[in-house]
C-alpha positions as CSV (number, residue, x, y, z in Angstrom):
1,M,39.2,-18.1,-3.4
2,T,36.9,-16.3,-5.8
3,L,38.6,-13.9,-8.2
4,A,37.1,-10.7,-9.7
5,K,37.3,-12.2,-13.2
6,E,35.0,-15.0,-12.1
7,V,32.4,-12.6,-10.8
8,M,32.8,-10.4,-14.0
9,G,32.3,-13.6,-16.1
10,A,29.1,-14.4,-14.3
11,V,27.8,-10.8,-14.6
12,E,28.6,-10.9,-18.4
13,G,26.7,-14.2,-18.7
14,I,23.6,-12.4,-17.2
15,S,24.1,-9.2,-19.2
16,P,26.3,-9.8,-22.3
17,P,28.6,-6.9,-23.0
18,A,27.9,-7.2,-26.8
19,L,24.4,-5.9,-26.0
20,A,25.7,-2.6,-24.6
21,E,25.4,0.6,-26.7
22,E,28.5,1.9,-28.4
23,W,28.3,5.2,-26.4
24,D,28.1,3.3,-23.1
25,N,30.9,2.3,-20.8
26,S,29.7,-0.9,-19.2
27,G,32.4,-3.2,-17.9
28,L,35.3,-3.0,-15.5
29,Q,35.7,0.6,-14.1
30,V,38.3,0.1,-11.4
31,G,40.4,-2.8,-10.2
32,R,42.2,-6.0,-11.4
33,A,40.8,-9.1,-12.8
34,D,42.9,-11.2,-10.5
35,A,41.8,-9.5,-7.3
36,A,40.2,-11.7,-4.6
37,V,36.5,-11.1,-3.9
38,S,34.9,-11.8,-0.6
39,R,31.5,-10.0,-0.9
40,V,29.6,-8.4,-3.7
41,L,27.4,-5.3,-3.2
42,V,24.9,-4.5,-6.0
43,A,23.7,-0.9,-6.3
44,L,22.1,1.5,-8.8
45,T,24.5,4.4,-8.8
46,P,28.1,5.0,-7.6
47,L,27.6,7.3,-4.6
48,P,29.6,8.0,-1.4
49,E,26.9,6.3,0.6
50,V,27.4,3.0,-1.3
51,F,31.1,3.1,-0.7
52,D,30.5,3.7,3.0
53,E,28.2,0.7,3.1
54,A,30.7,-1.4,1.3
55,R,33.4,-0.6,3.9
56,E,30.9,-1.3,6.7
57,K,29.9,-4.7,5.2
58,G,33.3,-5.8,3.9
59,A,32.2,-5.8,0.3
60,D,35.2,-5.5,-2.2
61,F,33.3,-5.9,-5.5
62,L,30.8,-3.1,-6.3
63,L,28.4,-3.9,-9.1
64,F,26.6,-0.8,-10.3
65,H,24.0,-0.3,-13.0
66,H,25.3,3.2,-13.8
67,P,28.9,3.5,-14.8
68,L,31.3,5.4,-12.5
69,I,33.4,6.4,-15.6
70,F,31.0,7.7,-18.3
71,G,33.0,9.2,-21.2
72,G,36.6,10.2,-21.4
73,L,38.5,11.7,-18.4
74,G,40.6,14.7,-19.3
75,S,41.9,14.9,-15.8
76,L,41.4,13.2,-12.4
77,D,40.3,15.7,-9.8
78,T,40.1,13.7,-6.6
79,S,38.2,16.4,-4.8
80,R,34.9,15.9,-6.7
81,Y,32.8,13.3,-8.5
82,P,33.8,11.0,-10.1
83,G,37.5,11.4,-9.2
84,D,36.8,11.3,-5.5
85,L,35.2,7.9,-5.8
86,L,37.8,6.6,-8.3
87,A,40.5,7.5,-5.8
88,R,38.6,5.9,-3.0
89,A,38.1,2.7,-5.0
90,M,41.8,2.5,-5.7
91,R,42.8,3.3,-2.1
92,D,40.4,0.7,-0.7
93,E,41.4,-1.9,-3.4
94,L,37.8,-2.3,-4.6
95,T,36.7,-3.8,-7.9
96,V,34.1,-1.6,-9.5
97,Y,32.0,-2.9,-12.4
98,A,29.1,-1.5,-14.3
99,S,26.3,-3.4,-16.1
100,H,24.4,-0.6,-17.8
101,T,22.7,-0.8,-21.3
102,S,23.8,-4.4,-21.4
103,L,21.4,-5.0,-18.5
104,D,18.7,-2.8,-20.1
105,A,18.7,-4.9,-23.3
106,T,19.4,-8.4,-22.0
107,P,16.9,-11.1,-22.5
108,D,13.8,-11.7,-20.3
109,S,13.9,-12.4,-16.6
110,R,17.1,-10.4,-16.3
111,N,16.0,-7.2,-18.1
112,V,15.6,-3.9,-16.3
113,S,12.2,-3.3,-17.9
114,V,11.0,-6.9,-17.1
115,A,11.6,-6.2,-13.4
116,L,9.7,-3.0,-13.7
117,A,6.8,-4.7,-15.5
118,G,6.7,-7.3,-12.7
119,T,6.6,-4.6,-10.0
120,L,3.7,-3.0,-11.8
121,G,1.8,-6.3,-12.0
122,L,1.8,-6.5,-15.8
123,S,0.7,-9.9,-17.2
124,G,0.5,-11.7,-20.5
125,R,3.4,-12.2,-22.9
126,L,5.7,-9.2,-22.3
127,R,6.7,-7.9,-25.8
128,V,9.8,-5.8,-26.4
129,V,9.2,-2.1,-27.1
130,A,12.5,-1.5,-29.0
131,P,14.4,-4.6,-30.1
132,A,18.2,-4.6,-29.8
133,G,21.1,-6.9,-30.6
134,A,21.9,-8.8,-33.8
135,L,21.4,-12.2,-35.3
136,R,23.8,-14.6,-36.9
137,K,23.2,-17.8,-38.9
138,L,25.5,-20.7,-37.8
139,V,26.0,-23.4,-40.4
140,V,27.8,-26.6,-39.4
141,F,28.7,-29.6,-41.6
142,V,28.2,-32.8,-39.7
143,P,28.5,-36.5,-40.4
144,E,25.0,-38.0,-40.5
145,E,25.4,-40.1,-37.4
146,D,26.4,-37.1,-35.3
147,V,23.7,-34.6,-36.3
148,E,21.6,-35.0,-33.2
149,A,24.5,-34.6,-30.8
150,V,25.6,-31.4,-32.5
151,A,22.1,-30.0,-32.7
152,E,21.6,-30.6,-29.0
153,A,24.8,-28.8,-28.3
154,L,23.7,-25.8,-30.3
155,A,20.4,-25.7,-28.5
156,G,22.2,-25.8,-25.2
157,A,24.3,-22.8,-26.2
158,G,21.2,-20.7,-27.1
159,A,21.0,-21.3,-30.9
160,G,17.8,-22.2,-32.7
161,R,15.2,-20.0,-30.9
162,I,12.5,-18.4,-33.1
163,G,9.6,-16.9,-31.1
164,D,8.2,-19.4,-28.7
165,Y,9.9,-22.2,-30.5
166,T,13.3,-23.7,-29.6
167,R,15.6,-26.3,-31.2
168,C,14.8,-24.8,-34.6
169,T,17.2,-26.1,-37.3
170,F,17.3,-26.8,-41.0
171,R,19.1,-29.9,-42.3
172,S,20.0,-30.8,-45.8
173,P,22.1,-33.8,-46.9
174,G,25.2,-33.5,-49.1
175,T,28.7,-34.9,-49.6
176,G,31.8,-33.4,-47.9
177,T,35.3,-33.9,-49.2
178,F,38.6,-33.6,-47.5
179,L,42.2,-34.7,-48.0
180,P,43.9,-35.4,-44.6
181,G,47.4,-34.0,-44.4
182,D,50.5,-35.8,-43.0
183,A,50.1,-34.3,-39.5
184,S,46.3,-34.8,-39.3
185,N,44.4,-37.3,-37.2
186,P,41.3,-37.9,-39.2
187,H,38.0,-39.2,-37.7
188,L,37.2,-40.6,-41.1
189,G,39.5,-41.7,-44.0
190,E,43.2,-41.9,-44.3
191,R,46.1,-39.5,-44.5
192,G,47.0,-38.6,-48.1
193,K,43.7,-40.0,-49.5
194,L,40.8,-37.9,-50.7
195,E,37.7,-38.8,-48.7
196,Y,34.1,-38.4,-49.7
197,A,31.8,-38.4,-46.6
198,P,27.9,-38.2,-46.4
199,E,27.3,-35.1,-44.3
200,V,24.4,-32.9,-43.2
201,R,24.4,-29.1,-43.5
202,L,22.9,-28.2,-40.1
203,E,21.9,-24.5,-39.6
204,A,20.3,-22.4,-36.9
205,V,20.0,-18.8,-36.0
206,V,21.8,-17.6,-32.9
207,P,22.0,-14.2,-31.2
208,A,25.3,-12.5,-32.1
209,H,26.3,-12.3,-28.5
210,L,26.0,-16.1,-28.2
211,A,27.6,-17.0,-31.5
212,A,31.1,-17.7,-30.1
213,R,29.6,-19.9,-27.4
214,A,27.5,-21.8,-29.9
215,V,30.5,-22.4,-32.2
216,A,32.5,-23.7,-29.2
217,A,29.7,-26.0,-28.1
218,A,29.3,-27.4,-31.6
219,T,33.1,-28.0,-31.9
220,E,33.0,-29.9,-28.6
221,A,30.2,-32.2,-29.8
222,H,31.6,-32.6,-33.4
223,P,33.7,-35.7,-34.1
224,Y,36.0,-34.1,-36.6
225,E,39.5,-32.8,-35.8
226,E,38.6,-29.7,-37.7
227,M,34.9,-28.6,-37.8
228,A,33.8,-26.9,-41.1
229,H,31.3,-24.1,-40.3
230,D,30.1,-20.7,-41.4
231,V,28.8,-17.8,-39.4
232,Y,27.2,-14.9,-41.2
233,P,24.8,-12.0,-40.3
234,V,21.1,-12.2,-41.0
235,E,18.3,-9.6,-40.6
236,G,16.4,-9.5,-37.4
237,Y,16.9,-9.3,-33.6
238,P,17.4,-12.0,-30.9
239,E,14.2,-13.1,-29.2
240,S,13.4,-11.0,-26.1
241,C,16.5,-8.7,-26.4
242,G,15.8,-5.0,-26.3
243,Y,14.5,-2.0,-24.4
244,G,11.1,-1.8,-22.6
245,R,8.2,-4.2,-22.3
246,V,4.5,-4.1,-23.0
247,G,2.0,-6.1,-20.9
248,D,-1.6,-6.1,-19.5
249,L,-2.6,-4.1,-16.5
250,P,-4.5,-6.0,-13.7
251,E,-7.5,-3.9,-14.6
252,P,-8.3,-1.0,-16.9
253,L,-7.3,2.4,-15.5
254,G,-7.8,6.1,-16.4
255,A,-4.6,8.1,-16.9
256,R,-4.7,9.8,-13.5
257,D,-5.5,6.6,-11.7
258,L,-2.6,5.0,-13.6
259,A,-0.2,7.6,-12.2
260,D,-1.5,7.0,-8.7
261,Y,-1.2,3.2,-9.2
262,V,2.4,3.5,-10.4
263,S,3.3,5.8,-7.5
264,E,1.9,3.2,-5.0
265,R,3.6,0.2,-6.6
266,L,7.0,2.0,-6.9
267,G,6.8,3.8,-3.6
268,A,7.7,7.1,-5.3
269,P,5.7,10.0,-6.8
270,A,4.8,9.5,-10.5
271,R,3.9,12.5,-12.7
272,L,1.3,12.4,-15.4
273,V,2.8,14.3,-18.3
274,S,0.5,13.5,-21.2
275,D,-3.2,12.7,-21.2
276,P,-4.5,13.2,-24.8
277,E,-7.9,11.5,-24.2
278,P,-9.0,11.9,-20.5
279,E,-11.9,9.5,-20.9
280,R,-9.7,6.6,-22.2
281,R,-9.4,3.5,-20.1
282,I,-5.9,1.9,-20.4
283,E,-5.5,-1.8,-20.6
284,R,-2.1,-2.3,-22.1
285,L,0.9,-0.5,-20.7
286,A,4.5,0.0,-22.1
287,V,7.2,0.4,-19.5
288,L,10.9,1.2,-19.8
289,G,13.3,1.5,-16.8
290,G,15.4,4.6,-16.7
291,S,15.5,7.4,-19.2
292,G,13.0,6.5,-21.9
293,G,12.2,9.7,-23.8
294,T,14.0,8.5,-26.9
295,F,11.6,5.5,-27.2
296,L,8.3,7.4,-27.2
297,K,7.6,6.7,-30.9
298,Q,8.3,2.9,-30.4
299,A,6.0,3.0,-27.3
300,A,3.3,4.7,-29.3
301,T,3.4,1.9,-32.0
302,S,3.7,-1.0,-29.5
303,G,-0.1,-1.4,-29.0
304,A,0.0,0.1,-25.5
305,G,-2.3,2.9,-24.4
306,A,0.2,4.4,-22.0
307,Y,3.9,4.6,-21.3
308,V,5.7,4.6,-18.0
309,T,9.4,5.6,-17.9
310,G,11.7,8.2,-16.4
311,D,13.2,11.6,-17.3
312,L,10.4,12.8,-19.6
313,D,10.8,16.5,-20.3
314,Y,8.6,19.3,-21.7
315,H,9.2,18.3,-25.4
316,D,8.7,14.6,-24.6
317,A,5.3,15.5,-23.2
318,L,4.4,17.4,-26.4
319,L,5.5,14.5,-28.5
320,A,3.6,11.9,-26.5
321,E,0.4,14.0,-26.7
322,S,0.8,14.4,-30.4
323,L,1.1,10.6,-30.7
324,G,-2.0,10.0,-28.7
325,L,0.0,8.4,-25.9
326,V,-0.6,8.7,-22.2
327,A,2.8,9.2,-20.6
328,V,3.8,8.9,-17.0
329,D,7.2,10.0,-15.6
330,A,7.9,7.8,-12.7
331,G,11.5,8.9,-12.2
332,H,14.8,7.4,-13.3
333,A,15.9,5.6,-10.2
334,P,12.4,4.3,-9.1
335,T,11.9,2.6,-12.5
336,E,15.4,0.9,-12.4
337,L,15.6,-0.1,-8.7
338,P,13.3,-3.1,-9.1
339,A,16.0,-4.7,-11.3
340,L,18.7,-4.9,-8.5
341,A,17.2,-7.8,-6.5
342,P,16.8,-10.1,-9.6
343,L,20.3,-9.2,-10.7
344,A,21.7,-10.1,-7.2
345,E,19.7,-13.3,-7.1
346,H,21.0,-14.4,-10.5
347,L,24.5,-13.6,-9.6
348,A,24.4,-15.3,-6.2
349,E,23.5,-18.6,-8.1
350,L,26.7,-18.3,-10.2
351,V,29.4,-17.2,-7.7
352,D,30.7,-18.6,-4.4
353,V,30.6,-15.4,-2.4
354,P,27.8,-13.5,-0.7
355,V,25.8,-11.1,-2.9
356,E,23.5,-8.5,-1.6
357,V,21.6,-5.4,-2.7
358,S,22.6,-2.0,-1.3
359,R,20.3,-0.2,1.1
360,V,21.0,3.0,-0.9
361,R,17.9,3.6,-3.1
362,R,19.0,6.1,-5.7
């Protein structure tokens, strides 16, 4: 039997909760961690049609991108949204989970904007428009003969990545001292006798959302009963974590042709909202799935000639024009829907129940 907590753990491995914004409400919305799960349905938005589909297909775990509960609930009116769907979820004993900004900011191949970039045929190294997350430095003190084993464990847990380089560590020799107590079981030395041991200070950067996993992996590989280590914050962002991506279009396009191209690739109308230089040919494109108006300035400094996102209003259009940025509003849902299939595919590899994408496309 697969439990809801196992599915939630798999989802959180794909989109770590630590990457969610403070104002967000990603995570468990309705249900119990110990509930049995027989089928997972992945959808963009909590809608009655999705709940109808879940009943039809026997899905009891609903994984949404948009939270059903967004902000505090002063009351629960079960006659209208969201109270009607909350009541329905409880009545039907469904588990409802949301992976929202955690999925928007998660690393490459799982990121909402990476899926959008793929749908639009962008190529080259996809660079982040607005980095997110935090970095930590993990320092472990290791006996000389065990350095490689611990370094390998750190790499396997996601530590030591800098740009396109992995297994990045710094190592400096020194002497560790310790006095084993009466209840200890020392790997080196004797109880009650001060020990001087040749050790290596092994350090690597690690994304903050992976720091606990890296410590656990190092502890498992370390020979000592008690592993000496430090974890402290450093400036910077984890590689490939953040909002939006910049890539190369298959061929240069004018602004109006770009809007038509986006409409065709997404299967939904896209609206050109800013075209400050009508004669310009666009080669590099910034994209951000969902509501991307707050990232206009970052898109303008990303090296892209145009920006495709959703929910651009009148004032966003004025700002984009003043920044010299072509802007295309392709809609909130159409720019996020491409992420559902990769999410379902990743999840299906991690859990022992069927996972499918909802037919509801909004």
